[in-house]
C-alpha positions in Angstrom: 10.1 249.8 111.4 7.0 251.8 110.5 5.1 253.6 113.2 1.4 254.4 113.3 -0.7 257.0 115.1 -3.7 255.4 116.8 -6.8 257.4 117.4 -8.7 255.0 119.7 -7.5 252.1 121.7 -10.0 249.3 122.4 -10.7 248.0 125.9 -10.1 244.3 124.9 -6.4 245.3 124.6 -6.2 247.2 127.9 -3.6 244.9 129.6 -1.0 245.6 127.0 -1.0 249.3 127.9 -0.9 250.4 124.3 0.1 254.0 123.5 -1.3 256.2 120.7 1.9 255.7 118.8 3.0 252.1 118.2 5.1 250.1 115.7 3.5 248.1 112.9 4.4 244.7 111.4 3.1 242.9 108.3 3.8 239.5 109.9 0.2 238.8 110.8 -1.6 235.9 112.5 -5.2 234.6 112.5 -4.9 233.4 116.1 -7.5 234.6 118.6 -6.2 237.7 120.5 -4.0 238.9 117.7 -3.7 242.7 118.0 -4.1 244.8 114.9 -4.4 248.4 113.8 -7.3 249.0 111.5 -9.0 251.9 109.6 -12.7 252.5 110.0 -14.2 252.5 106.5 -17.7 254.0 107.1 -19.9 255.9 109.4 -22.8 254.1 111.2 -25.8 255.5 113.0 -26.2 252.6 115.4 -23.7 250.3 117.2 -21.1 252.8 116.3 -19.0 253.2 119.5 -15.8 251.7 120.8 -15.2 251.1 124.5 -11.8 252.5 125.6 -9.7 251.0 128.4 -11.1 253.6 130.8 -14.6 252.3 130.1 -15.6 255.4 128.2 -17.5 254.9 125.0 -16.2 256.8 122.0 -18.1 257.3 118.8 -16.4 255.9 115.7 -16.0 257.9 112.6 -14.9 257.0 109.1 -11.1 256.9 108.8 -10.5 256.5 112.5 -7.5 254.4 113.3 -8.3 251.9 116.1 -6.8 248.8 117.8 -8.7 245.5 117.6 -8.1 241.9 118.8 -9.2 238.9 116.7 -12.0 236.8 118.1 -15.3 235.1 117.4 -18.9 236.1 118.3 -22.2 234.1 118.4 -24.7 236.7 119.5 -28.4 236.2 118.9 -29.1 239.9 119.1 -25.9 241.1 117.5 -23.3 239.7 115.1 -22.1 236.2 114.4 -18.4 236.2 113.3 -15.5 233.9 113.0 -11.7 234.2 112.9 -10.3 234.8 109.4 -8.6 231.9 107.8 -6.0 234.1 106.2 -5.0 237.7 106.8 -2.9 240.3 105.0 -2.4 244.0 105.2 -5.2 245.7 103.3 -7.8 243.0 104.0 -11.2 244.1 105.1 -12.9 242.4 108.2 -15.5 243.5 110.7 -15.8 245.0 114.1 -17.9 242.4 116.1 -18.5 244.2 119.4 -17.9 247.5 121.1 -15.0 246.2 123.1 -12.8 245.9 120.0 -13.1 242.2 119.0 -12.9 241.8 115.3 -13.4 239.0 112.8 -15.3 238.0 109.7 -19.0 238.6 110.1 -21.2 235.7 108.8 -24.6 236.8 110.1 -26.1 239.9 111.7 -29.3 240.9 113.5 -29.7 244.0 111.3 -32.8 245.2 113.0 -30.9 245.5 116.3 -27.4 246.5 115.3 -27.4 247.3 111.6 -24.7 246.0 109.2 -21.3 245.2 110.7 -18.8 248.0 110.6 -16.1 247.3 108.0 -12.5 247.9 109.0 -9.3 247.7 106.8 -6.2 246.0 108.4 -3.2 248.4 108.4 -0.9 245.9 110.1 -0.2 244.1 113.4 1.1 246.0 116.4 4.6 244.9 117.5 7.1 245.7 120.2 9.9 243.2 119.6 11.4 241.2 116.7 8.6 242.2 114.4 6.3 239.6 116.0 2.6 240.6 116.2 1.2 241.3 119.7 -1.4 239.1 121.3 -3.5 240.1 124.3 -2.4 236.8 125.9 1.1 238.2 126.4 -0.3 240.5 129.1 -2.6 237.9 130.8 -3.2 238.5 134.5 -3.8 234.8 135.2 -3.6 231.4 133.5 -6.1 228.5 133.0 -6.1 225.9 135.8 -7.2 222.3 135.6 -7.9 222.3 139.4 -8.4 225.0 141.9 -7.8 224.9 145.7 -9.8 227.8 146.9 -13.1 227.5 148.8 -14.2 231.1 148.3 -18.0 231.4 148.3 -19.6 232.2 144.9 -22.7 234.1 144.1 -23.5 233.4 140.4 -25.9 235.1 138.0 -27.1 233.2 134.9 -29.7 234.1 132.3 -31.7 233.0 129.3 -29.9 235.4 127.0 -28.0 238.6 126.7 -30.0 241.7 128.0 -31.9 239.6 130.5 -31.0 241.7 133.5 -27.9 239.9 134.8 -25.6 242.9 135.3 -28.4 245.0 136.8 -29.3 242.5 139.5 -25.6 241.7 140.2 -25.0 245.4 140.8 -27.9 245.7 143.3 -26.8 242.6 145.2 -23.2 243.9 145.3 -24.4 247.2 146.7 -26.4 245.6 149.5 -23.6 243.2 150.5 -20.8 245.8 150.4 -22.9 248.1 152.6 -23.0 245.3 155.1 -19.2 245.4 155.1 -18.4 242.5 152.9 -15.3 242.4 150.7 -16.4 241.3 147.2 -14.5 240.4 144.1 -16.1 240.1 140.7 -15.7 237.9 137.6 -17.2 237.9 134.1 -16.5 234.3 133.0 -18.1 234.2 129.5 -18.9 236.5 126.6 -17.1 238.7 124.2 -14.3 241.0 125.4 -15.5 244.3 126.9 -15.2 245.9 130.3 -18.7 247.5 130.8 -20.2 244.8 133.1 -17.1 244.6 135.3 -17.0 248.4 135.6 -20.6 248.4 136.7 -19.8 245.9 139.4 -16.9 248.1 140.6 -19.2 251.1 140.7 -21.2 249.4 143.4 -18.3 248.1 145.5 -16.4 245.2 143.9 -12.8 246.0 144.9 -11.3 243.8 142.2 -12.6 242.1 139.0 -11.4 240.1 136.1 -12.9 238.6 133.0 -11.8 235.9 130.5 -10.0 238.7 128.5 -7.6 239.0 131.4 -6.6 235.4 130.6 -5.8 236.4 127.0 -9.2 235.2 125.7 -10.9 237.8 123.3 -14.1 235.8 123.3 -15.3 232.5 124.8 -17.5 231.7 121.7 -17.0 228.1 120.5 -14.1 227.3 122.9 -13.8 223.7 124.0 -15.6 222.9 127.3 -12.6 221.7 129.1 -10.7 224.9 128.1 -13.5 227.1 129.2 -13.7 225.4 132.6 -9.9 225.9 133.0 -10.2 229.6 132.3 -13.0 230.0 134.8 -11.0 228.1 137.5 -8.0 230.3 136.8 -10.0 233.5 137.3 -11.6 232.2 140.6 -8.2 231.1 142.0 -6.6 234.5 141.0 -9.3 236.5 142.8 -9.3 234.2 145.8 -5.6 235.1 146.5 -6.8 238.3 148.3 -9.3 236.4 150.4 -12.5 238.1 149.5 -15.6 237.2 151.4 -17.3 236.2 148.2 -16.9 236.4 144.4 -19.8 237.7 142.3 -19.8 235.8 139.0 -21.7 236.9 136.0 -22.0 234.8 132.8 -22.3 236.6 129.5 -25.0 235.5 127.1 -27.4 232.8 128.0 -27.2 229.3 129.4 -27.9 227.7 126.0 -25.6 230.0 124.0 -22.2 229.1 122.4 -20.0 230.7 125.1 -19.4 227.9 127.5 -21.8 228.8 130.3 -23.2 225.3 130.8 -19.7 223.7 130.8 -18.7 225.9 133.7 -21.9 225.3 135.6 -21.6 221.5 135.3 -18.1 221.4 136.9 -18.4 219.8 140.4 -15.4 221.8 141.8 -17.1 225.1 140.9 -20.5 223.9 142.1 -19.1 223.1 145.5 -18.3 226.8 146.1 -21.6 228.2 144.9 -23.7 229.6 147.8 -26.4 231.5 145.9 -27.7 231.1 142.3 -29.6 234.0 140.7 -31.5 233.4 137.4 -32.6 236.1 135.0 -35.3 235.8 132.3 -37.4 238.0 130.1 -40.5 235.8 129.9 -42.3 232.9 131.7 -41.3 230.2 129.3 -37.6 231.3 129.5 -37.7 231.4 133.3 -39.3 228.0 133.7 -36.8 226.5 131.1 -33.8 228.1 132.8 -34.9 226.8 136.2 -35.4 223.3 134.8 -32.0 223.1 133.0 -30.1 224.5 136.0 -31.8 221.9 138.3 -30.7 219.1 135.9 -27.1 220.5 135.9 -27.1 220.3 139.7 -27.2 224.1 140.4 -30.8 224.9 141.2 -31.8 228.6 141.0 -32.5 230.3 144.3 -34.1 233.5 143.0 -35.5 234.6 139.7 -34.9 238.1 138.5 -35.0 240.1 135.2 -37.9 241.6 133.2 -40.1 238.6 134.1 -40.4 240.2 137.6 -41.2 243.7 136.4 -44.8 243.4 137.6 -47.0 241.1 139.7 -48.1 238.9 136.8 -44.6 237.6 136.1 -43.9 237.1 139.8 -47.1 235.1 140.3 -46.3 232.8 137.3 -42.8 232.1 138.7 -44.2 231.2 142.2 -47.0 229.0 140.7 -44.7 227.2 138.2 -41.5 227.0 140.2 -42.6 225.9 143.7 -43.0 229.3 145.2 -39.5 230.4 144.1 -38.3 233.7 145.4 -38.4 236.7 142.9 -36.5 239.9 143.0 -36.7 243.0 140.8 -33.6 245.2 140.7 -35.6 248.3 139.9 -37.8 247.8 143.0 -35.3 246.1 145.3 -36.0 244.5 148.7 -33.7 242.4 150.8 -35.8 239.4 151.6 -33.3 237.2 149.8 -30.8 238.0 152.6 -32.6 235.6 154.9 -32.0 232.7 152.6 -28.3 233.5 152.2 -27.8 233.9 156.0 -29.6 230.6 156.5 -27.3 228.9 154.0 -24.1 230.9 154.6 -24.5 231.8 158.3 -20.8 232.3 159.4 -19.8 234.6 156.5 -22.9 236.8 156.8 -23.5 237.0 160.5 -20.0 238.3 161.2 -20.7 241.2 158.8 -24.3 241.9 159.9 -23.3 242.1 163.6 
């Protein structure tokens, strides 16, 4: 069986523990999570890096040999891509995100990310019987229809990508871990990459998982019931170590195509939520996010993101949203702790003592 020397291994394939020399097969699949070796066909000046399993970003150059996993993407500020309907060695597809998810690009926000990077399929990676690998073979947890844990959740939702979700999550984590809390972290929606989870871990999360750890390269366009099951599987898996709370971040926005609203509507998940943080870039987005979350049954407790960068945005939030608390991660204060302690007295008082 032919072997190939791989230059750069993508983070979406991290659980397979791929090596720089692997075996190739021409028995390919178009299923999500299929792991392929591909040749980079051009140099780009923007959106031209690949996230490695370590979290380090590596610049891609023409003729680099990389690993990718098939998936879809529906990003307003990036690429829109779908799974290929057929796939053969030598076919050209596109790199859809920096985590190594690949597919057929159908639309691009060229002003933000340029044209999608073209890659040529060299074959599928295989380890036994010539069958192509899939990231699902190394999944850390499985989807669940029902979960039994009661672990408190702190959730962060936003109007869109780049609305400040990870930044505020990191600041909240830092404060709580300094109080002595044991926090786990979960990224439940989005396109496979490790950056946000690694940022959580930088500030004290002792263990974190994403949907990719369930063998899902991307949550774009997944059925609602399947998306909820993946989320429950992640929360049950993290709860086994009995953390004091789980910080949950949702990739993309509430009205995106990644399954955020389906998870938020689930009553079993809602029952575990203790604090809901919203992130928005502008007043209309903030008011809209608060309204939809209230209708879902998970009202926002605190609004964050660029809308809170100065006093004007904060004043609008308080006037429009019944004096809702605001918080800016670049100018942090801990006034929000009083609300959490009031609502979650036992868990917090034992650590604050």
